Residue, then its C-alpha position, 0 to 999 in steps of 0.5 A: p824118064y826121056r827127053i825128046r826134041l821135035s824140029d821143023n824144017n825152019g829150024e823151030e824147035t820144041v823139047l819135051e821133058n819127064i817122058l815115060a814109055g810104057d803100058v796104058w791103062l784105062c780103068s773105068g766104072q762107077s763110083n767105086m772106081a772113081y773112090p779116091v786114094a785118099a779115102s782108101t784105108d788098107q794100103p801099105e803106107a808106101y802107097n800113098q806116096g806117089h810114084p816116078a813111073i806112073r802117069l795120070f790122066t782123069v776124063p772130064m765127066r760128060a755125056g754127049i748124045n754123039p760121038d766126040k773124036e777130041f775131049t771138049d774140055p781141057v785135059l792133061w797127063q800128070p805125074a803121080t805125085d804124093e799130092n795128085i794122087k789123093g783124088f786119083s782112082a784108088v783101085c786104079y793106082f793101086f793096080a799101077r803100084e803092084m804091077i810096077e813093084d813086079d815089072g817095072i814097066p811104066l804105067g799110064l793111067i786113065n781114070a774114065s768114071w762116072g758115080g752112079s752110072a749104069i753100064e749102058a751109058w758106057i755102050s756105043e750106039q751101034n752096039l746097043e741097038g742090037i739087044k732088044e731092050y734097047e732098040n727103042k732107046v736108039v729110036q728114041l735117041r735118034l729123034f731126040r737129036s732132030n726132034q727134041r720135044e717128039a723124043e721127050l713125048a714118045f718116053a713119057d708114053d713109055w714111062m706112062a705105059w710103065w706105071q699102068r703096068s706096074s701099079d694099082q694107083g691109076n694114072v695119078w698124074e690126071k688130077g693129082l692131089l685133087d683126085k681126094n685120096s685120102e692117102w695124100k700128106e703134107a710135103p715139106l720141101q726137105d729130104w722125105k727121109s726126114y718126114p714123120d713117116e716110118r715109111l721113108k727113113n730108107h726109102h729108095g724108090m718113088l714118091w708122088f708129089s702134088t700142089s694146086f693153084k689158081l690163075d685169072s684168065d690174064l696170067a693163065g694166058k702169058k707164057a711162063s716157066f715152071i721153076l720146081g726148085n731142086i730135086d734128088e734125083v728124077d723128076t717126071t712132071w705133068i701140069n694139069s695132066r699135060f706131061v712136061n719134062n722129066s731130068f736127071g740130077y742129085g739135088t739139082r735145080r729144074e726150070y721147065p718152059l710151058e707149051s702153050g695152053i698147059l696152064k688154064k684160068g681156075i684151079n690147075q694142078i701140078t703133079v711130079n713123080v721123084l725116083n730117089t737111088w740113093g741118099a737124100g730124095g725128094m723136092t728139097g726146095a728151096a721153097d722161095d724158089v718154087g714157082l712160075r715165072f711169067e714172060s712178063g716178070e710175074f712170079l707166082p710163088l708154089g713152095t708150100g701147099w705141097y703133099y705126097r704120096f707113097i709109092p711102094r718099094e715092090t712097085g720098081f723103078p721106072p724107064r730113065s730117058p735115052w738121053e740122060s747121063v747116068s742111066g741114059i744110053t751111050g753117052m758116056f761112050n761118046s764123050m768120055i770113051s770115043p776121044l781116048k782111041p788114039l791112046a790105044p790101052s793095053g788093058v781096061i780095069w771095069y768096077q761097075g755094076e751097082s746101078n744094074a742091079e735092078t735089072s741085073h737079068t739084062y747084064k750078061g748081055l750088057l756086059s759082053s757088049l760093053i767088052g766087044d764094043w771097046r775092043s772094036h774101038f781100041n784094039k782086038e786083043l783088049l784084056f778086061i779085068i772084071v771087079q766082082l761086086p763086093n758084098y752090100g746090104a742085107v744079110a739073107t737068112s732064108p733062100v731069096e733072090s738077089a740081084w747083086a749075087n745075081i750080077r757077081n755069077i754074071q760076071q764071073q760067068v763072061a770071065l770064063e767065057d773070054e780068054l782076054a778077061g779075069l775077074v777080081v774077086t772082091h765078096d770079102a772086101g766089101d761092107d754091108i752097111d757102105i755101098h763105098p767100102k773102103k778097102k780098096w788095095v786089095v781090089g787094085m792088088r788083086a786086079a794086077r794078079v788077075a793081069k799077070a794071070l793073063h799073061g800065064k801067071g796064075a788064076a784069071d777067074g776068081v775060084v771057079p765052081a763045077v758039078k763033078q758028079v749028080n746022082l739021087d741023094n747027092a751032088i759033088l762039086e769040085f773047084l778051080p783053083p782048089l778049096v782049102i782041104n779040110e781033113n774031116e767033114k766039115e758042114v757049110n752054109g749058104f747052098s740052097l736047092c732051086a727049081d723052076d716052079k718051086p721057091c728055092v730052099f737051103t740044104k746040107a753041104v759037107h767039105t770033105g777034102t777039097r770037095i763039097r758035097i750037097s744034098l738033095d733031100a731038101m729037093p730031089d728034083a732041084k735043077r740048080v744049085r746056089y751058094c752065097w745068093s745074098d746081096g750082104g754077107e761073106c761066104g765061108l768057103k777059100a780056095i788054097n790062095a785065099l781067094p773066097v768062093s764067091s756067089f755062084e749058081l750052077g745047073l745040076r741036070d743039063e749042060e750047065s753044070a758042065v762049064s769049061f775053065i780049064n784055059h783061064q787057070 
């Protein structure tokens, strides 16, 4: 380490101790990037110890509606001591250890990650407004800065329009349980997974909640706030069919001031839609906290008498407000990335995608936009290492649409199209029943290999498939790096054929030498071939460098089959 001595014209002197000179890497994404060293299980014992050539910087979690030039909370670099590394990003730290073992250059590591965050939260407003699906969200965010309530009402209109397109239950918020629908069932204020309803045991999606109460003319005319209690995780709330608010939080308390005229004399009804995407869900209390608090001091308890109505998972997920933290737009770029500009990182490791699975069809444009955005912000030569999603979830037993497989395929496509980007394959490092796999050393180790490959030393984009030949009966695939050589013919599972106007079907595939021969008998007019197209489950094929062949989709009849990958290998 260096000592830096600074002095001014008056002889005043400041001495900086324990200074390193080296490279800076930015590690960002959602919870699997935030996952700490202390919880990882596959690293060498020596990697549980600190390292004198590494410095750590954890960015405070904050999402703002305007870009910040400086952090609003205190920040500092820390030495990588045994104690300091325990809570730091495991992937990021193990990457640094592998890099230093190879070249000895000191590394400064920045961890800017937020569990559950969607990619659009990390992209600047200027870049998002160029993506069609986000034009309206950018407009609403700009309106929010000048007229918050008008923006909230505009978002509510979008939410209700989405519901009307997506569900046949009608405008539930207009009457709530007063519609006398027999589907309403009693709802204690606790995690809905604990309700005596088998549909809710593993329900990640939405429920309606509703209750009614009576007011006399005196209370109905007073200013009041509605205390909804703790919600996990997104509520959209109406009283007497009037939109009140929408907000996000993992089990956080909600209290909303009510506009004049919402409450009325006689019977009133409250209807709340709650979205939960992970863990506990619903209205979780406490019951004695829920109610109406009037300006004059009275409190009307409303912690009992709630009912719920089931919403099928197939309905999908509703829009999220542009100003929300984890699933809004641009907030994390504004508060967690924008202030980092003076640090000018050499590269980025990006581990994210889980929270965009519901809209995986938009992910390619968003990931490409993020990379271009951050290069504009930091450095046009910024290296970008994309950590591919691992296996997690159900293992497909028949050809199905898989959002996680689609994201994996997109992540490889983006890496292939960008000479300064590389891909970390993790399809053999996941856990089908745990979205947070504990094997993080292998991810950091492979990220270090990709960083070296981007400097011309090895394979940078995983195992890349290409269609070599197509005839009436078969399609021949080759891979770079080549597959492990198989001297005899060996049947391989996991391949399927697809066409635009019919369901995909499994097909026979044979591994011979380093090639795969796929039979087209099951669908002679197939347009695409898929491999390992499933959320969960591992893939059997491996390359000579021991990396697994991950989920991919290739065109069979057009230019899609001619992906160029020579520059990346």
